[in-house]
TORLUM-243685 format. One line per field, with one value per residue (C-alpha): y, x, z; residue number from 1. Coordinates in nm, 3 decimals. Layout:
yy	Y|... $
xx	X|... $
zz	Z|... $
k	NUM|... $
//
This chain:
yy	5.940|5.976|5.957|6.305|6.333|6.708|6.961|7.186|6.885|6.902|7.268|7.229|7.046|7.223|7.515|7.310|7.153|6.883|6.799|6.959|7.015|6.819|6.531|6.466|6.485|6.206|5.997|6.032|5.939|5.622|5.522|5.611|5.338|5.098|5.073|5.128|4.806|4.971|5.192|5.453|5.727|5.698|5.974|6.120|6.440|6.358|6.612|6.909|6.824|6.792|7.114|7.264|7.130|7.317|7.683|7.622|7.522|7.882|8.084|7.896|7.969|8.345|8.355|8.395|8.076|8.051|7.894|7.536|7.523|7.136|6.977|6.752|6.708|6.455|6.560|6.376|6.282|6.513|6.821|6.980|7.127|7.313|7.106|6.797|6.492|6.476|6.193|6.122|5.747|5.704|5.650|5.897|6.155|5.924|6.215|6.503|6.791|7.059|7.410|7.587|7.512|7.447|7.739|7.513|7.318|7.724|7.800|7.514|7.579|7.965|7.876|7.698|7.322|7.090|6.846|6.510|6.343|6.275|5.966|5.702|5.711|5.589|5.702|6.061|6.006|5.730|5.438|5.371|5.125|5.229|4.961|5.163|5.292|5.238|5.212|4.933|4.931|5.097|4.834|4.962|4.947|4.784|4.457|4.459|4.237|4.495|4.801|5.170|5.339|5.549|5.745|5.896|5.595|5.655|5.968|5.827|5.546|5.777|5.931|5.598|5.465|5.755|5.846|6.217|6.401|6.550|6.470|6.674|6.521|6.549|6.464|6.422|6.160|6.069|6.052|6.215|6.079|5.699|5.642|5.813|5.577|5.282|5.408|5.549|5.880|6.244|6.335|6.660|6.781|7.122|7.334|7.366|7.658|7.705|7.587|7.663|7.396|7.611|7.332|7.019|6.802|6.774|6.520|6.599|7.005|7.052|6.822|6.827|6.943|6.997|6.849|6.754|6.449|6.450|6.250|6.500|6.738|7.033|6.998|6.952|7.290|7.458|7.277|7.417|7.777|7.800|7.694|7.833|8.131|8.394|8.294|8.511|8.209|7.990|8.191|7.935|7.989|8.174|8.500|8.469|8.526|8.242|8.193|8.093|7.771|7.616|7.926|7.811|7.439|7.479|7.318|7.453|7.362|7.126|6.984|6.915|6.599|6.407|6.063|5.802|5.572|5.322|5.358|5.126|4.880|4.818|4.477|4.587|4.773|4.552|4.474|4.660|4.985|4.989|4.865|5.169|5.422|5.341|5.365|5.673|5.830|5.650|5.863|6.184|6.112|6.062|6.391|6.601|6.601|6.604|6.300|6.250|5.938|6.150|6.011|6.131|6.031|6.100|5.866|5.615|5.840|5.973|5.736|5.728|6.119|6.130|5.886|6.014|6.400|6.296|6.089|6.340|6.578|6.357|6.283|6.658|6.735|6.444|6.513|6.671|6.409|6.291|6.259|6.568|6.886|6.673|6.309|5.968|5.969|5.647|5.481|5.309|5.584|5.620|5.912|6.154|5.962|5.664|5.850|5.979|5.610|5.449|5.696|5.671|5.352|5.282|5.566|5.508|5.220|5.018|5.222|5.581|5.428|5.297|5.582|5.835|5.631|5.635|5.972|6.044|5.819|6.055|6.339|6.234|6.379|6.075|6.077|6.410|6.461|6.153|6.098|6.451|6.682|6.465|6.420|6.781|6.824|6.555|6.737|7.006|6.829|6.663|7.034|7.133|6.850|6.891|7.206|7.169|6.930|7.189|7.424|7.128|7.028|7.136|6.859|6.534|6.224|5.906|5.577|5.668|5.318|5.040|4.795|4.824|4.804|4.484|4.243|4.348|4.210|4.127|4.381|4.380|4.177|4.317|4.746|4.804|4.690|4.895|5.241|5.145|5.261|5.582|5.539|5.797|6.012|6.126|6.314|6.580|6.610|6.605|6.947|7.072|7.075|7.035|6.703|6.505|6.145|6.095|5.769|5.544|5.232|4.934|4.603|4.270|4.200|4.563|4.737|5.101|5.209|5.588|5.819|6.101|6.444|6.698|7.065|7.369|7.485|7.707|7.615|7.463|7.636|7.503|7.175|7.133|7.258|6.980|6.754|6.807|6.761|6.426|6.287|6.335|6.104|5.851|5.812|5.820|5.521|5.240|5.386|5.256|4.944|4.852 $
xx	-1.404|-1.035|-0.980|-0.867|-0.596|-0.684|-0.931|-0.650|-0.665|-0.999|-1.041|-0.758|-1.003|-1.311|-1.115|-1.044|-1.384|-1.265|-1.543|-1.827|-1.947|-2.288|-2.049|-1.834|-2.209|-2.315|-2.041|-2.011|-2.389|-2.341|-2.048|-2.238|-2.542|-2.274|-2.105|-2.380|-2.291|-2.028|-2.340|-2.127|-2.420|-2.766|-2.892|-2.802|-2.902|-2.911|-3.126|-3.011|-2.695|-2.735|-2.905|-2.658|-2.385|-2.573|-2.544|-2.227|-2.124|-2.308|-2.100|-1.756|-1.868|-1.888|-1.588|-1.800|-1.745|-1.644|-1.325|-1.475|-1.640|-1.602|-1.606|-1.827|-1.860|-2.049|-2.102|-2.123|-2.479|-2.375|-2.376|-2.685|-2.788|-3.156|-3.420|-3.235|-3.291|-2.980|-2.995|-2.664|-2.702|-2.986|-3.314|-3.413|-3.367|-3.514|-3.716|-3.563|-3.499|-3.258|-3.397|-3.012|-2.729|-2.392|-2.146|-1.857|-2.133|-2.246|-1.905|-1.862|-2.170|-2.073|-1.743|-1.986|-1.923|-2.180|-2.270|-2.422|-2.488|-2.507|-2.285|-2.304|-2.109|-2.136|-2.406|-2.361|-2.026|-1.935|-1.731|-1.406|-1.529|-1.871|-2.036|-2.199|-2.474|-2.808|-2.810|-2.562|-2.226|-2.004|-1.723|-1.403|-1.354|-1.005|-1.178|-1.530|-1.511|-1.296|-1.381|-1.324|-1.278|-1.499|-1.665|-1.595|-1.619|-1.880|-1.717|-1.357|-1.478|-1.675|-1.371|-1.156|-1.431|-1.411|-1.799|-1.725|-1.425|-1.411|-1.578|-1.636|-1.656|-1.597|-1.336|-1.416|-1.088|-0.973|-1.256|-1.143|-0.750|-0.833|-1.009|-0.865|-0.586|-0.805|-0.931|-0.606|-0.626|-0.605|-0.752|-0.695|-0.847|-0.774|-0.686|-0.948|-1.141|-0.976|-1.336|-1.717|-1.894|-2.224|-2.444|-2.273|-2.450|-2.256|-2.123|-1.825|-1.841|-1.447|-1.313|-1.580|-1.339|-1.498|-1.219|-1.183|-1.126|-0.981|-0.722|-0.456|-0.274|-0.346|-0.747|-0.734|-0.515|-0.781|-1.097|-0.926|-0.924|-1.214|-1.441|-1.180|-1.257|-1.456|-1.857|-2.091|-2.289|-2.009|-1.822|-1.563|-1.411|-1.117|-1.048|-0.723|-0.707|-0.694|-0.388|-0.368|-0.282|-0.332|-0.030|0.178|0.275|0.623|0.856|1.189|1.460|1.481|1.255|1.275|1.065|0.983|0.792|0.736|0.969|0.670|0.513|0.768|0.887|0.506|0.380|0.056|0.144|0.126|0.475|0.368|0.260|0.582|0.780|0.640|0.684|1.025|1.133|0.986|1.141|1.486|1.437|1.344|1.722|1.904|1.756|1.893|1.555|1.632|1.486|1.441|1.285|1.104|0.901|0.570|0.539|0.136|0.095|-0.087|-0.407|-0.495|-0.736|-0.892|-0.873|-1.031|-1.338|-1.428|-1.408|-1.632|-1.905|-1.957|-1.993|-2.177|-2.420|-2.494|-2.550|-2.757|-3.027|-3.190|-3.301|-3.577|-3.882|-4.072|-3.913|-3.836|-3.706|-3.844|-4.140|-4.272|-4.600|-4.579|-4.536|-4.827|-4.715|-4.389|-4.126|-4.212|-4.205|-3.837|-3.707|-3.883|-3.828|-3.471|-3.427|-3.590|-3.393|-3.039|-2.794|-2.599|-2.316|-2.433|-2.646|-2.340|-2.144|-2.439|-2.448|-2.108|-2.111|-2.365|-2.211|-1.845|-2.118|-2.278|-2.259|-2.036|-1.802|-1.769|-1.416|-1.288|-1.293|-1.432|-1.224|-0.947|-0.947|-0.997|-0.654|-0.457|-0.611|-0.410|-0.107|-0.079|-0.152|0.130|0.381|0.323|0.379|0.702|0.742|0.683|0.986|1.208|1.060|0.853|0.662|0.522|0.488|0.315|0.104|-0.230|-0.372|-0.186|-0.341|-0.445|-0.856|-0.974|-1.250|-1.607|-1.729|-1.410|-1.369|-1.727|-1.734|-1.424|-1.502|-1.197|-0.999|-1.177|-1.109|-0.782|-0.801|-0.786|-0.513|-0.257|-0.534|-0.683|-0.391|-0.466|-0.831|-0.778|-0.509|-0.686|-0.394|-0.417|-0.313|-0.313|-0.357|-0.171|-0.103|0.183|0.241|0.013|0.042|0.138|-0.255|-0.196|-0.434|-0.339|-0.128|-0.125|0.147|0.031|0.199|0.062|0.172|0.135|-0.182|-0.322|0.056|-0.188|0.010|0.309|0.215|0.024|0.360|0.553|0.286|0.270|0.698|0.610|0.354|0.611|0.845|0.606|0.481|0.867|0.941|0.657|0.626|0.987|0.890|0.629 $
zz	-4.081|-3.963|-3.647|-3.494|-3.218|-3.122|-3.213|-3.382|-3.666|-3.643|-3.719|-3.950|-4.170|-4.145|-4.265|-4.553|-4.607|-4.593|-4.326|-4.141|-3.812|-3.892|-4.052|-3.758|-3.473|-3.753|-3.727|-3.360|-3.361|-3.538|-3.321|-3.047|-3.183|-3.245|-2.956|-2.730|-2.548|-2.406|-2.194|-2.206|-2.259|-2.054|-2.304|-2.675|-2.761|-3.180|-3.326|-3.094|-3.169|-3.515|-3.544|-3.320|-3.581|-3.828|-3.652|-3.660|-3.986|-4.064|-3.827|-3.950|-4.334|-4.171|-3.908|-3.628|-3.502|-3.107|-3.027|-2.993|-3.291|-3.424|-3.053|-2.993|-2.631|-2.394|-2.021|-1.737|-1.555|-1.209|-1.452|-1.540|-1.856|-1.872|-1.998|-2.028|-1.733|-1.468|-1.362|-1.129|-1.227|-0.963|-0.918|-0.706|-0.918|-1.209|-1.470|-1.309|-1.549|-1.479|-1.393|-1.540|-1.718|-1.486|-1.524|-1.693|-1.959|-2.030|-2.144|-2.336|-2.553|-2.547|-2.732|-3.004|-2.856|-2.906|-2.642|-2.773|-2.467|-2.096|-1.956|-1.734|-1.409|-1.051|-0.854|-0.711|-0.830|-0.549|-0.699|-0.842|-1.139|-1.270|-1.158|-0.905|-1.121|-1.120|-1.474|-1.542|-1.591|-1.826|-2.049|-2.055|-2.475|-2.435|-2.276|-2.228|-1.940|-1.737|-1.516|-1.713|-1.337|-1.177|-1.143|-1.464|-1.644|-1.922|-2.005|-2.026|-2.244|-2.470|-2.559|-2.546|-2.816|-3.044|-2.891|-2.867|-2.903|-2.540|-2.216|-1.899|-1.590|-1.180|-0.973|-0.615|-0.547|-0.877|-1.067|-1.379|-1.312|-1.238|-1.555|-1.759|-1.647|-1.744|-2.059|-2.229|-2.228|-2.118|-1.731|-1.596|-1.219|-1.166|-0.835|-0.617|-0.716|-1.024|-1.240|-1.058|-0.913|-1.024|-1.135|-1.086|-0.840|-0.518|-0.334|-0.122|-0.177|-0.086|-0.248|-0.565|-0.844|-1.251|-1.522|-1.916|-2.043|-2.381|-2.630|-2.590|-2.334|-2.566|-2.560|-2.186|-2.179|-2.403|-2.237|-1.937|-2.003|-2.144|-1.849|-1.577|-1.389|-1.143|-1.169|-0.960|-0.895|-0.701|-0.390|-0.358|-0.719|-0.755|-0.882|-0.977|-1.384|-1.617|-1.815|-2.208|-2.095|-2.444|-2.607|-2.330|-2.396|-2.461|-2.146|-2.137|-1.878|-1.631|-1.415|-1.034|-0.973|-0.620|-0.644|-0.333|-0.309|-0.172|-0.482|-0.706|-0.421|-0.289|-0.391|-0.417|-0.740|-1.046|-1.205|-1.534|-1.323|-1.101|-1.485|-1.675|-1.397|-1.330|-1.699|-1.759|-1.421|-1.549|-1.898|-1.746|-1.512|-1.840|-2.026|-1.760|-1.507|-1.111|-1.006|-0.631|-0.402|-0.120|0.212|0.332|0.635|0.650|0.328|0.525|0.642|0.326|0.246|0.578|0.558|0.274|0.312|0.680|0.516|0.169|0.358|0.598|0.364|0.139|0.421|0.459|0.070|-0.025|0.284|-0.010|-0.161|0.091|-0.109|-0.058|-0.312|-0.586|-0.727|-0.620|-0.387|-0.238|-0.368|0.062|0.248|0.532|0.713|0.641|0.867|0.614|0.337|0.410|0.493|0.231|-0.067|0.049|0.035|-0.207|-0.465|-0.340|-0.458|-0.163|-0.228|-0.122|0.174|0.294|0.259|0.351|0.675|0.751|0.691|0.957|1.178|1.185|1.244|1.490|1.852|1.984|1.762|1.611|1.736|1.713|1.363|1.195|1.405|1.400|0.994|0.936|1.171|0.959|0.641|0.726|0.848|0.475|0.322|0.480|0.446|0.063|0.091|0.200|-0.081|-0.306|-0.183|-0.319|-0.618|-0.930|-0.957|-0.792|-0.962|-0.930|-1.064|-1.133|-1.030|-0.843|-1.108|-1.442|-1.504|-1.289|-1.393|-1.319|-1.008|-0.938|-0.660|-0.549|-0.251|-0.073|-0.107|0.071|-0.275|-0.476|-0.253|-0.261|-0.658|-0.528|-0.316|-0.521|-0.669|-0.365|-0.246|-0.516|-0.367|0.001|-0.026|-0.356|-0.563|-0.983|-1.080|-1.443|-1.576|-1.944|-2.027|-1.987|-2.165|-2.094|-1.947|-2.086|-2.185|-2.370|-2.087|-2.038|-1.785|-1.643|-1.544|-1.288|-1.241|-0.958|-0.936|-0.674|-0.652|-0.911|-1.170|-1.421|-1.731|-1.577|-1.512|-1.850|-2.018|-1.850|-1.925|-2.291|-2.318|-2.085|-2.312|-2.620|-2.377|-2.361|-2.694|-2.814|-2.499|-2.659|-2.998|-3.025|-2.827|-3.064 $
k	1|2|3|4|5|6|7|8|9|10|11|12|13|14|15|16|17|18|19|20|21|22|23|24|25|26|27|28|29|30|31|32|33|34|35|36|37|38|39|40|41|42|43|44|45|46|47|48|49|50|51|52|53|54|55|56|57|58|59|60|61|62|63|64|65|66|67|68|69|70|71|72|73|74|75|76|77|78|79|80|81|82|83|84|85|86|87|88|89|90|91|92|93|94|95|96|97|98|99|100|101|102|103|104|105|106|107|108|109|110|111|112|113|114|115|116|117|118|119|120|121|122|123|124|125|126|127|128|129|130|131|132|133|134|135|136|137|138|139|140|141|142|143|144|145|146|147|148|149|150|151|152|153|154|155|156|157|158|159|160|161|162|163|164|165|166|167|168|169|170|171|172|173|174|175|176|177|178|179|180|181|182|183|184|185|186|187|188|189|190|191|192|193|194|195|196|197|198|199|200|201|202|203|204|205|206|207|208|209|210|211|212|213|214|215|216|217|218|219|220|221|222|223|224|225|226|227|228|229|230|231|232|233|234|235|236|237|238|239|240|241|242|243|244|245|246|247|248|249|250|251|252|253|254|255|256|257|258|259|260|261|262|263|264|265|266|267|268|269|270|271|272|273|274|275|276|277|278|279|280|281|282|283|284|285|286|287|288|289|290|291|292|293|294|295|296|297|298|299|300|301|302|303|304|305|306|307|308|309|310|311|312|313|314|315|316|317|318|319|320|321|322|323|324|325|326|327|328|329|330|331|332|333|334|335|336|337|338|339|340|341|342|343|344|345|346|347|348|349|350|351|352|353|354|355|356|357|358|359|360|361|362|363|364|365|366|367|368|369|370|371|372|373|374|375|376|377|378|379|380|381|382|383|384|385|386|387|388|389|390|391|392|393|394|395|396|397|398|399|400|401|402|403|404|405|406|407|408|409|410|411|412|413|414|415|416|417|418|419|420|421|422|423|424|425|426|427|428|429|430|431|432|433|434|435|436|437|438|439|440|441|442|443|444|445|446|447|448|449|450|451|452|453|454|455|456|457|458|459|460|461|462|463|464|465|466|467|468|469|470|471|472|473|474|475|476|477|478|479|480|481|482 $
//
């Protein structure tokens, strides 16, 4: 079966009778089986997906199929799907089954998408390499000795390796965009509140976003259009109407683009990423766009602010996993206190325990003002500085990551180096702005390089149109080189 780049191509072949949904599902099931060493899926819904495909084929024959008919999609193991296991890649939720379906997942189903399985991730979405999963690391399909990025690593690899056409992930500090960059696919983080978080296992509630991973900007726009919008189950979701993103992908005119000078000059940025980013900016200048370097005085405070606030929220959110109500309960408990301690110690992995402890520390009475309150103030200052930036520019462009995918285990002894993998992506989460990662060539070893575009809040329509144009620019540049 040919490798489809867009859902439109799939649906064209479905209309012509070249392929059926059942054949698509069988193809992906075969791919999942043959590429099982990648460890991208932790649960495959083989028979359920085949039955759904048969039903949708019938709908197609009568002209009653939804907008996503023919889309075979995987969901990250932090999104609820009623009656299916939901583990968050953690032993503390082993064998737990979701009692309801996440809003974003339900909206896919309502438009006749076929969910083929549950995808591996860093435990409770805490990580930048997918090495923190209790179900084992995911391997990058471009080089099996390297990480896929995280925390949505399984979701990105599944699209990269052709195990499904698209994935639904979550992005708290770059967890959709960073693995998308490492795997050479498209990853979209919408504005905070654009997509309902109902049914998403909470890591840091004021940062978490649900977003798609696809092969094309076109499909990312369509999936966002389907999953976005008001939801009675989520009080933080926006009531703004949802534009028709998929029908507004034409870009006209010249853009005002800003980029941080240090992102191209710092020695910590891999030469290939500096080169590819600079070449793209130079080409945009030649095409008449206004491309200007800018300085952000608070850039150095982004990562500390992000990790202080997210760990504090994680400490609160993960307190529900105590061995009492659901999930793992230690068999060695002697009393209530030991049950709490042992259940959480046995159930949580090292990285999750580390972040819970750090979050509890910054929320403690003696340190609350010194860390948590100050970080909230810095968050506000970063937002104000970014608002001033967007008074002059339409888009903010940066690399997605400082390096391409690193070796598995290479940075496990130095967590700070792993945290630095998020240095360009946390900005959008700290302030709640939309951002997208698209492929931007590769390095000397053939590993994917990504480029990130950030826009004003709820200007996804404009961002997607420009990124669709930009995607054409990058493909033209690197196809000419090859």
